[in-house]
C-alpha positions in Angstrom: 1.9 -45.6 -8.8 -0.2 -43.1 -10.8 -2.9 -43.1 -8.2 -0.3 -42.5 -5.5 1.1 -39.5 -7.5 -2.3 -38.0 -8.0 -3.1 -38.5 -4.3 0.1 -36.7 -3.4 -0.7 -33.8 -5.7 -4.2 -33.6 -4.2 -2.8 -33.5 -0.7 -0.2 -30.9 -1.7 -3.0 -28.7 -3.2 -5.1 -29.0 0.0 -2.1 -28.1 2.2 -1.3 -25.0 0.1 -4.9 -23.8 0.2 -5.2 -24.3 4.0 -1.9 -22.5 4.6 -2.7 -19.5 2.5 -3.6 -16.4 4.4 -7.0 -14.8 3.8 -6.8 -11.2 2.7 -9.5 -8.7 3.6 -9.8 -5.2 2.2 -10.2 -2.9 5.2 -10.5 0.2 3.1 -10.4 1.1 -0.6 -9.7 4.8 -0.8 -11.6 7.3 -3.0 -9.0 9.4 -4.8 -11.3 12.4 -5.6 -12.4 12.9 -2.0 -11.8 15.5 0.7 -10.2 12.9 2.9 -6.7 13.4 1.5 -4.5 15.0 4.2 -2.0 16.7 1.8 -4.8 17.9 -0.5 -2.9 21.1 -1.4 -0.3 18.9 -3.2 -2.7 16.5 -4.8 -4.3 17.0 -8.2 -7.0 14.6 -9.4 -6.1 13.4 -12.9 -8.9 11.7 -14.8 -6.6 11.2 -17.9 -3.8 9.2 -16.5 -4.9 6.2 -14.4 -4.1 2.6 -13.7 -7.7 1.5 -13.3 -9.3 4.0 -15.7 -11.1 5.8 -12.9 -8.6 8.6 -12.3 -5.5 9.0 -10.1 -3.8 11.5 -7.8 -0.9 13.5 -9.4 1.8 15.2 -7.4 4.3 17.6 -9.0 7.2 17.4 -6.6 9.7 20.3 -6.4 11.8 19.0 -3.5 12.0 15.9 -1.2 8.8 15.6 0.7 6.5 13.2 2.6 3.0 13.3 1.2 0.4 12.4 3.9 -2.5 10.7 2.1 -4.9 9.1 4.5 -5.4 8.4 8.2 -7.6 5.5 9.3 -8.7 5.5 12.9 -10.4 3.0 15.2 -8.9 -0.1 13.6 -8.5 -2.3 16.6 -6.7 -5.0 14.5 -4.3 -7.5 16.1 -2.5 -10.7 15.2 -2.5 -10.0 11.5 -0.5 -8.4 8.7 -1.7 -5.0 7.6 -0.6 -4.0 4.1 -0.8 -0.7 2.3 -0.7 -1.1 -1.5 -1.1 1.2 -4.5 -0.1 1.5 -8.1 2.5 4.2 -8.7 3.7 5.8 -11.9 6.5 8.4 -12.2 7.8 10.8 -14.8 11.2 12.5 -14.6 11.6 11.7 -10.9 15.2 12.6 -9.8 15.1 10.5 -6.6 13.3 7.5 -5.3 9.7 7.3 -4.1 8.1 4.7 -2.0 5.1 3.9 0.3 5.3 4.5 4.0 2.7 3.3 6.6 2.7 4.4 10.2 0.9 2.1 12.6 0.0 3.3 16.1 0.0 0.7 18.9 -0.5 1.9 22.5 -0.2 5.5 21.4 3.3 4.9 19.8 4.0 5.2 16.1 6.0 2.5 14.2 6.6 2.6 10.5 7.0 0.3 7.5 8.4 1.4 4.2 8.5 -0.3 0.8 12.3 0.3 0.4 12.6 -3.0 -1.6 10.2 -1.5 -4.2 11.4 2.1 -4.7 10.5 3.8 -8.0 12.5 6.5 -9.8 12.9 8.3 -13.1 10.3 7.3 -15.8 8.3 4.3 -14.7 5.0 2.9 -15.9 2.4 1.7 -13.3 3.8 -0.7 -10.7 2.1 -2.3 -7.8 3.9 -1.4 -4.6 3.1 -2.8 -1.1 4.4 -2.3 2.4 3.4 -4.7 5.2 3.1 -4.2 8.9 3.2 -7.3 11.2 1.0 -7.2 14.3 1.4 -9.9 16.9 -1.3 -11.1 19.3 -1.8 -8.3 21.9 -0.4 -5.6 19.6 -3.6 -3.7 18.7 -3.4 -1.2 15.8 -5.4 1.9 16.9 -4.8 3.8 13.7 -2.6 4.0 10.6 -1.3 6.8 8.4 -0.6 6.2 4.8 2.1 8.3 3.0 4.1 8.4 -0.2 7.7 9.6 0.2 9.5 11.4 -2.6 13.3 11.8 -2.3 13.7 14.1 -5.3 11.7 16.2 -7.7 9.5 15.1 -10.6 6.0 13.8 -11.2 4.2 11.0 -9.3 0.8 9.4 -9.9 -0.8 7.1 -7.4 -3.9 4.9 -8.0 -5.9 2.0 -6.5 -4.9 2.7 -2.9 -5.9 -0.1 -0.4 -5.4 -1.0 3.2 -5.6 -4.8 3.6 -5.5 -7.3 6.4 -4.1 -10.8 6.2 -5.1 -13.3 8.8 
């Protein structure tokens, strides 16, 4: 009986491993680079950081969409693209969340992390928004944003674009 239970546990473990999706980092974004689209809003902060390497700070005066990065020539299909980052807020009067625009055949479609909105005073939280691509749907480019629905302070760190296959 014990051998049968151990064998069942072993088979369950193998099944879980074989069904797990493999995640590949497509791009890990440098925060102190000139690649940031809304660079007039971004201030590099080497004091407050999730990973100890600095973060981007945004002092928001009104609701806004902050365009962070654009990645072109992806040519990805039949996978899950995910945009993830650590976010911290201080005195934020509305919600903030990640937004990813994915362009397929020249048309833009979006995904938002509305199930992981952050507001008020929040310590670092990992936030992720996925975009599902079926076979034949080829992502030509993506745009990565952070949306602020009120005023306050937002820090973002450890920004990644991943692919799960």
